[in-house]
C-alpha positions as MATLAB code, in Angstrom:
seq = 'XXXXXXXXXXXXXXXXXXXXXXXXXXXXXXXXXXXXXXXXXXXXXXXXXXXXXXXXXXXXXXXXXXXXXXXXXXXXXXXXXXXXXXXXXXXXXXXXXXXXXXXXXXXXXXXXXXXXXXXXXXXXXXXXXXXXXXXXXXXXXXXXXXXXXXXXXXXXXXXXXXXXXXXXXXXXXXXXXXXXXXXXXXXXXXXXXXXXXXXXXXXXXXXXXXXXXXXXXX';
ca = [
      12.976  111.538  116.527;
      12.849  107.684  114.894;
      10.019  109.112  112.933;
      11.973  112.363  111.685;
      15.048  110.260  110.958;
      13.202  107.862  108.749;
      11.567  110.827  106.734;
      15.058  112.222  106.371;
      16.358  108.851  105.008;
      13.381  108.775  102.620;
      14.059  112.627  101.385;
      17.614  111.583  100.641;
      17.246  108.557   98.978;
      14.393  110.487   96.705;
      17.031  113.585   96.005;
      19.553  110.590   95.044;
      17.359  108.976   92.410;
      15.886  112.137   91.230;
      19.538  113.244   90.735;
      20.459  109.890   88.947;
      17.404  109.720   86.852;
      17.956  113.480   85.551;
      21.391  112.659   84.366;
      20.758  109.440   82.818;
      17.575  110.653   81.195;
      18.876  114.076   80.316;
      21.872  111.781   78.564;
      19.037  109.628   76.898;
      17.094  112.396   75.514;
      20.049  114.830   73.745;
      21.092  111.336   71.940;
      17.953  110.635   70.777;
      17.691  113.935   69.405;
      20.644  114.385   67.972;
      19.884  110.917   66.468;
      16.662  111.858   64.967;
      17.862  115.428   63.833;
      20.980  113.664   61.893;
      18.829  111.241   60.293;
      16.558  113.306   59.178;
      18.657  115.899   58.042;
      20.479  113.359   56.015;
      17.481  112.143   53.717;
      15.737  115.542   53.288;
      19.277  117.050   52.487;
      17.956  120.683   52.607;
      19.225  123.550   51.304;
      18.703  125.721   54.423;
      17.447  124.891   58.101;
      16.559  126.505   61.098;
      16.054  124.737   64.429;
      14.495  126.031   67.571;
      15.041  124.394   71.189;
      11.510  123.870   73.017;
      13.472  124.114   76.495;
      14.652  122.053   78.835;
      15.358  118.299   77.493;
      11.761  117.746   75.800;
      12.796  118.569   71.788;
      12.967  120.905   68.862;
      11.299  122.200   65.911;
      13.444  122.332   62.784;
      12.307  124.192   59.428;
      14.039  122.971   56.163;
      14.061  125.028   52.932;
      14.343  122.166   50.339;
      13.070  123.661   47.110;
      13.698  120.502   45.291;
      11.277  118.367   43.374;
       7.776  118.724   44.585;
       8.916  119.757   47.974;
       8.962  123.777   49.265;
       9.441  122.781   52.878;
      10.202  120.345   55.248;
       9.071  120.945   58.678;
       8.853  118.983   61.946;
       8.605  119.144   65.525;
       9.818  116.573   67.955;
       8.479  116.250   71.744;
      10.193  113.757   73.865;
       9.243  111.971   77.116;
      10.508  113.883   80.138;
      13.099  110.877   80.791;
      15.077  113.401   82.848;
      12.336  113.927   85.549;
      11.657  111.111   88.160;
       8.462  112.401   89.197;
       7.048  113.805   86.175;
       8.367  111.053   83.679;
       5.245  108.653   84.960;
       2.777  111.255   84.460;
       3.888  111.944   81.015;
       3.312  108.078   80.263;
      -0.193  108.100   81.070;
      -0.895  111.885   79.596;
       1.903  111.754   76.349;
       2.056  108.284   76.128;
       5.364  108.289   73.850;
       7.558  110.606   71.958;
       5.946  112.290   69.230;
       7.087  113.759   65.937;
       5.054  115.959   63.505;
       5.829  116.533   60.198;
       4.482  118.970   58.129;
       5.381  118.996   54.348;
       4.716  122.074   52.042;
       4.483  121.065   48.296;
       4.858  123.163   45.416;
       1.827  121.364   43.955;
      -1.742  122.733   44.735;
      -3.553  120.227   47.115;
      -7.236  120.012   45.876;
      -8.978  117.909   48.297;
      -9.161  117.237   51.920;
      -8.404  114.042   53.303;
      -7.773  112.646   56.879;
      -7.000  109.035   58.669;
      -7.099  109.568   62.536;
      -6.639  106.268   64.928;
      -9.538  105.776   66.788;
      -9.215  106.295   70.324;
      -5.784  108.234   70.150;
      -6.974  111.947   70.842;
      -8.295  112.543   74.240;
      -9.852  115.838   72.696;
     -10.606  115.421   68.709;
      -8.735  118.057   66.353;
     -10.913  120.626   64.793;
     -11.265  120.094   61.153;
     -12.669  123.217   59.372;
     -14.561  121.589   56.775;
     -15.480  118.461   58.471;
     -19.629  118.596   57.990;
     -18.707  118.749   54.295;
     -16.595  115.622   54.787;
     -17.679  111.918   53.949;
     -16.783  109.743   56.910;
     -16.256  106.054   57.308;
     -14.370  104.024   59.756;
     -11.507  101.683   57.735;
      -8.986   98.728   59.185;
      -5.030   99.201   58.370;
      -2.686   97.005   59.821;
      -4.882   95.911   62.603;
      -6.026   99.472   63.727;
      -8.961  101.361   63.164;
      -9.014  104.659   61.729;
     -11.520  107.055   60.919;
     -11.230  108.306   57.469;
     -12.475  111.845   56.381;
     -12.421  112.735   52.652;
     -14.242  114.559   49.761;
     -13.552  111.670   47.148;
     -12.213  108.002   48.636;
      -9.698  107.449   46.221;
      -7.378  110.176   48.300;
      -8.196  107.967   51.287;
      -6.464  104.917   49.331;
      -3.469  106.732   48.753;
      -2.936  107.444   52.125;
      -3.647  104.158   53.361;
      -1.122  103.044   51.006;
       1.535  105.350   52.292;
       0.465  104.183   56.105;
       0.437  100.512   55.420;
       4.564  101.127   53.874;
       5.458  102.739   57.025;
       8.114  100.506   59.169;
       5.211  100.469   62.145;
       2.016  101.376   60.491;
       0.100  101.691   63.749;
       2.800  104.321   64.960;
       1.035  106.660   62.531;
      -1.383  108.361   64.716;
      -3.149  111.225   62.083;
      -2.319  111.642   58.558;
      -3.889  114.251   56.429;
      -4.023  116.743   53.405;
      -5.183  120.145   53.696;
      -5.978  121.905   50.613;
      -6.461  125.872   52.510;
      -3.039  125.293   53.922;
      -1.464  123.188   50.836;
      -0.246  121.068   53.831;
       0.859  117.432   54.058;
       0.880  116.532   57.712;
       1.233  113.403   59.558;
       1.375  112.745   63.906;
       3.341  109.999   64.580;
       5.417  107.773   67.200;
       9.275  108.121   65.970;
      11.343  105.186   66.104;
      15.363  105.408   66.242;
      15.843  102.336   63.881;
      13.706  103.303   61.407;
      13.388  107.087   61.564;
      15.591  107.211   58.058;
      12.947  104.709   55.952;
       9.811  106.500   57.347;
      11.147  109.706   56.208;
      11.967  108.647   52.840;
       8.622  107.140   52.275;
       7.020  110.539   53.283;
       9.063  112.525   50.956;
       8.660  109.778   48.072;
       5.013  110.282   48.661;
       5.044  113.933   48.403;
       7.490  113.988   45.488;
       5.636  111.044   43.331;
       1.812  110.963   44.589;
       0.825  114.551   45.498;
       2.667  116.074   42.598;
       0.163  114.050   40.624;
      -3.319  112.871   40.517;
      -5.544  112.451   42.333;
      -4.387  115.019   45.111;
      -3.444  117.819   42.702;
      -5.828  117.233   40.118;
];
């Protein structure tokens, strides 16, 4: 009887903690989603927008039609750690490690050459890069972190490096690339609530001022 009572008490305590964590974590994730949405939208100023809820409280996907300067579309996907789940949250800290922001910028100007900066050791399964055998490779150090550089011309990497070094926390950028086949400028980063607007401004400036001009579009 004593053994059973102990386990009942443990289950009750765990249920209470799970409930508390659910409401606290849900509230925090909803606050983060609203903050990122509002902050990014204020900077991008889209002429049209569409949002897709990813389910639960883990994030959303946004598509902005910009049609201004050199930016046709600005798309991003925000995925948050499951702070509302007491049991899964510790696992997610190991597997996902942090909140993620995937940014895809589709410019009007044509990107001519491929270039990537990938933080060493970040990916457990390295992404497939279609033209990788044709690209030059080297390891560069940026803000104390090593990145694998893949490129056709080194000046393209220098341009991406300058952008990365100008971000609020360069080490938060895990992958940045220019892909001519899909004509996409891409970033994967850990977003920071305090500096998300500043970082998005720099991404937009790069697309408007750099991709539109040489070396990327010529």
